[in-house]
C-alpha positions as CSV (number, residue, x, y, z in Angstrom):
1,X,132.0,108.5,80.4
2,X,131.8,112.2,80.1
3,X,130.0,112.2,76.9
4,X,126.5,113.6,76.5
5,X,125.1,110.2,75.4
6,X,126.4,108.4,78.4
7,X,124.8,111.0,80.8
8,X,121.6,111.0,78.8
9,X,121.5,107.2,79.1
10,X,122.0,107.4,82.9
11,X,119.1,109.9,83.1
12,X,116.8,107.8,81.0
13,X,117.6,104.7,83.2
14,X,116.9,106.6,86.4
15,X,113.5,107.8,85.0
16,X,112.7,104.3,83.8
17,X,113.4,103.0,87.3
18,X,111.1,105.6,88.9
19,X,108.2,105.2,86.5
20,X,108.3,101.5,85.5
21,X,107.2,99.0,88.1
22,X,108.9,96.0,86.3
23,X,112.2,97.9,86.1
24,X,111.9,98.8,89.7
25,X,111.3,95.2,90.8
26,X,114.1,93.9,88.6
27,X,116.6,96.4,89.9
28,X,115.6,95.8,93.5
29,X,116.1,92.1,93.1
30,X,119.4,92.5,91.2
31,X,120.8,94.9,93.8
32,X,119.8,92.7,96.8
33,X,121.4,89.6,95.3
34,X,124.2,91.5,93.6
35,X,125.5,93.0,96.8
36,X,125.6,89.5,98.5
37,X,127.3,88.1,95.4
38,X,130.0,90.8,95.4
39,X,130.8,90.2,99.1
40,X,131.3,86.5,98.7
41,X,133.1,87.0,95.4
42,X,135.6,89.2,97.3
43,X,136.1,86.5,99.8
44,X,136.8,84.0,97.0
45,X,139.3,86.2,95.3
46,X,141.3,87.0,98.5
47,X,141.6,83.6,100.1
48,X,144.1,80.8,99.4
49,X,143.0,78.2,96.9
50,X,141.7,75.4,99.1
51,X,140.9,77.3,102.3
52,X,137.6,76.5,104.1
53,X,136.4,80.1,103.7
54,X,137.0,80.1,100.0
55,X,135.1,76.8,99.5
56,X,132.2,78.0,101.6
57,X,132.2,81.3,99.7
58,X,132.0,79.4,96.4
59,X,129.1,77.4,97.7
60,X,127.4,80.6,98.9
61,X,128.0,82.2,95.4
62,X,126.3,79.2,93.7
63,X,123.4,79.4,96.2
64,X,123.1,83.2,95.6
65,X,123.1,82.7,91.8
66,X,120.5,79.9,92.1
67,X,118.3,82.0,94.3
68,X,118.6,85.0,91.9
69,X,117.5,82.8,89.0
70,X,114.7,81.3,91.0
71,X,113.5,84.8,92.0
72,X,113.6,86.0,88.4
73,X,111.2,83.1,87.4
74,X,108.6,84.4,89.8
75,X,109.2,88.1,88.9
76,X,106.3,88.5,86.4
77,X,103.7,87.1,88.9
78,X,105.1,89.4,91.6
79,X,104.9,92.4,89.3
80,X,101.3,91.6,88.3
81,X,100.4,91.1,92.0
82,X,101.8,94.5,92.8
83,X,99.8,96.1,90.0
84,X,96.6,94.4,91.2
85,X,97.3,95.6,94.8
86,X,97.9,99.1,93.7
87,X,94.8,99.2,91.6
88,X,92.6,97.5,94.3
89,X,94.0,99.8,97.1
90,X,93.2,102.8,95.0
91,X,89.6,101.6,94.4
92,X,89.2,101.0,98.2
93,X,90.5,104.6,98.9
94,X,87.9,105.9,96.4
95,X,85.1,104.0,98.1
96,X,84.6,101.5,95.2
97,X,84.6,98.4,97.4
98,X,83.0,95.9,95.0
99,X,85.3,96.9,92.2
100,X,88.2,96.5,94.5
101,X,87.1,93.0,95.5
102,X,86.7,92.1,91.9
103,X,90.2,93.4,91.2
104,X,91.7,91.5,94.1
105,X,90.0,88.3,92.9
106,X,92.3,88.4,89.8
107,X,95.2,87.4,92.2
108,X,93.6,83.9,92.3
109,X,95.0,83.2,88.7
110,X,98.4,84.1,90.0
111,X,98.2,81.7,92.9
112,X,98.3,84.4,95.5
113,X,95.2,83.1,97.5
114,X,96.4,84.2,101.0
115,X,97.1,87.7,99.8
116,X,93.8,87.8,97.8
117,X,91.8,86.7,100.8
118,X,93.5,89.2,103.1
119,X,92.9,92.1,100.8
120,X,89.2,91.1,100.2
121,X,88.7,90.9,103.9
122,X,90.2,94.4,104.3
123,X,88.0,95.8,101.5
124,X,84.9,94.2,103.2
125,X,85.9,95.7,106.5
126,X,86.3,99.1,104.8
127,X,82.9,98.8,103.2
128,X,81.3,97.9,106.5
129,X,82.9,100.9,108.2
130,X,81.8,103.2,105.4
131,X,78.2,101.8,105.7
132,X,78.3,102.3,109.5
133,X,79.4,105.9,109.0
134,X,76.5,106.5,106.5
135,X,74.0,104.9,108.9
136,X,75.4,107.1,111.8
137,X,74.9,110.2,109.7
138,X,71.3,109.1,108.9
139,X,70.6,108.5,112.6
140,X,71.9,111.9,113.4
141,X,69.6,113.5,110.8
142,X,66.7,111.6,112.4
143,X,67.8,112.9,115.8
144,X,68.9,109.6,117.3
145,X,72.2,110.7,118.8
146,X,72.7,107.7,121.1
147,X,72.4,105.1,118.3
148,X,74.6,107.3,116.0
149,X,77.3,107.4,118.7
150,X,77.2,103.6,119.1
151,X,77.6,103.2,115.3
152,X,80.5,105.6,115.2
153,X,82.3,104.0,118.1
154,X,82.0,100.6,116.5
155,X,84.0,101.7,113.4
156,X,87.5,100.1,113.5
157,X,90.3,102.6,114.0
158,X,92.4,101.2,111.2
159,X,89.9,102.0,108.4
160,X,89.8,104.9,105.9
161,X,86.6,106.4,107.4
162,X,87.8,106.1,111.0
163,X,89.2,109.7,111.1
164,X,86.0,111.0,109.7
165,X,84.0,109.0,112.3
166,X,86.2,110.5,115.1
167,X,85.6,114.0,113.9
168,X,81.9,113.4,113.8
169,X,82.0,112.0,117.3
170,X,83.8,115.1,118.5
171,X,81.2,117.3,116.8
172,X,78.4,115.4,118.5
173,X,79.9,115.6,122.0
């Protein structure tokens, strides 16, 4: 345990967990189920052979093991979904809304239709808010302050451009 190779192995494992999305997901799943498994295993080990608590703990252990195996079968789809979400959210933040929508549509192949539809709706809302901000700026250049204020006030507060719209409103007033 005190050898250099052991310590180096620990460091490499930690770096892998930080950098690698699949490793992070696997470890998260294993820790969640592993902690529960250890708690019930402790109950099984310390109770008399045919006690109710021991029998219930064995049933719980079997359920936890089954749940873990079931969750592992879905792991590749969850990892790919997370990758798509990260990529799509990055594209939305960069203002590349159509590319983000195309990216989110890849979730359909994974069977994540609800999540796909929600993220597409968010990207469309962000795109509409960005368009409203551009229109408001154009209206300001043309000298139409009242219309610009209406456009800026209509921008939802939970969008990326909302803060910029609020600053622009403060500058106008």
